[in-house]
Every structure is written in C-alpha cells, then in structure tokens.
N, C-alpha and C positions, 0 to 999 in steps of 0.2 A: 683146612678150615680155621677161619679165624677165631680168636677168642674174645668174646664180647661179654665176659663174665664182668666187668667193670661196669659197663653199659646197663647190663641186665639188672645189677643191684641198685643202679642209681634210679633206674625206672622203677624197680619195685618198691623203695624207698621214698619217692614222689608219689607214687600210688597210695601208700599208706598215709602220708602227709594229707593228699588231698581229701582222701577218706574222712580223716579225722576232722578236716577243715569243713566238710560239707556236712557232717553230722552237727557239728557246732552251730553252723548256719541254720540249719533246719530247727534245732532247738531254740535258737533264737527267734527264729519266725514264728513259732509256736506259742511263744509267752503271750500271757493275755495282755491286751492294749488298754491305755488309758481310756476313761470315758470324757475326759476334757478334750474339747474340740482342738484347741492349740497344741496340745501335747500329742493328741492322735496324729495331727498332719506332720509333726516332726517326727514321730515313730515311722509313719508311713515312708517319708523320705528315706529314713535309715534303713527299712524293709526293701525299699528298691534297691538301694547300694547293696545290700545282702543278697537280693536276688540277681543282681549282675555279677556278682563275685562267685555265685554258686553255678550260674550258667557257665561261666569262664572255667570254674572248677571242672564241670561236667564236660565241656569240650576237651580238656586236656586229658581228662581221663580217657576218652574215646581215642585220643592220638597216643596214648601210652599203650592202651590195650592192642592198638593196631601195631605199634613197634613191637610189643611181645608176641603178637601172633606172628611178624615177620621173623624174629628169632626161632620161634619154633618150626617155621618153615624153611629155615636156613635161607632166608632172603633178606635178613637184616643187613645193614650197611650198603645195600644196592640201591640206587636211585630209583623209584618206582615211574620215573618217566623215561629216563635215557639208558638205565640198566648199568650205567657205570658207577664204580664204587664210590661212596661217599667217605670224604676224609676222615681220618680217625680223630683229627683234632675238632672237626664239625660235630661228630657223634658224642664227643666228650662235653660239648657246651651244650647240644641239643640232642640227647639221646633218643628223643620221639620223632626226630625227622625223618620223612621219607624220602627228601630231595638232596641231592648234590647242590653245592654254592651254586653253580651256573643256572639249574633248572629252578631252584628256589628264586633266583632273581628274576625269571621269567614268568613264574607261576603267580 
C-alpha cells in the first residue's frame, strides 16, 4: 500500500484554507450595503466577484472531500476512468485529481 500522507496533509490544509476563505466571503456578503445608488452598484459588482470566488471554493471543497473519501477507501491515486495509477508527481501538484494525465486530457 502506498503512503499518501503528504497528499493527505496537503488536502486537509487546503480544506482548512478554503473553509476560512468561505467564512470570510460569507461575512463580507452579510455586511450592510450603502443606500447611495452608485455605491450600491459598485458593492453589488464586488458581491458578484465574491459569490463567484465562493462557488469556486465550494467546488474545490467537493473535489477535496471526494479525494479524502478515495483515500479512506484505499482508491486514492488510481484513475477513476481507466483504473491506472496516477503519477505521484501529478498527485503532488493536484492532490484532489481523480484522473491520470491521459484521461484528464480527454475528460
């Protein structure tokens, strides 16, 4: 059995970072808005950016949770499409990837 402790630590660290970032975004979006129309429009544009960042973070959390589930099931490091091993270097760069390089290019 391969030791994926480095990748697991990276996944858990990133999960913590995303959790903090999403809480910060949520707090910012909950701030009262200006009653001035022009300022309100600028704030709304900022909110849209924050919402996009939040959605991106939530998507990454889903990928990380899936990777952690594969770790628990001893399926981590195996491509979910072709069932071939994922290169260790690829896992170090993209620890949440479920695909080998070949399948990722076609996915």
